[in-house]
C-alpha positions, 0 to 999 in steps of 0.5 A: 576055130581049127584045133591043131592036133598032129598026135592022132591019139590026142586028136581022137581023145579030143574028138570023144570029149567034144561029143560028150562035153558038156554032159547035156550037149556037145561041141560041133566039130569035124575034120576039115575034109568033112562035107560039113566043115564049112558049117562047123565051128570047130575043126580038128586036124593034124594039118594046120592049113585051113582056108579062111579060119581065123583062130588056131588052137595049138595042141602040139609041143611044136610051133604050127608050120602055118601059124602066121596065116591065122588071125589068132593063135591060142596055146594051152600050156600044162603046169609040168616043166616038160610042157613049159620048156617047149612053150617057152621056145614057141613064145620066143619064136613068136616074140622074135617075129614081132607078134604081140604075145599075151599070156594068162597064168590061170593057176596064178589068176585063179589061185 
């Protein structure tokens, strides 16, 4: 999986979290430029171009430039309206391009 995090502060925070979560382990990850990248399940990058990675997790408010080159695109949308409006715009773009979009409202589903 490639985690698209063009905000360097967010990418650094995510890097720290993945080293300490869960408390008894960590999620192996590195940047795509690292020599261990071919053997690492999670890559974090400010660029969404990565050869032969099937899943892209978008942590940007914008649509990733090369999202169509991935088999799957995942997005996490916050509950705040400031997060939801850009997500709605991305949703409309994906739908207009003919992608089958499946959404899961975790707040509703777990409420």
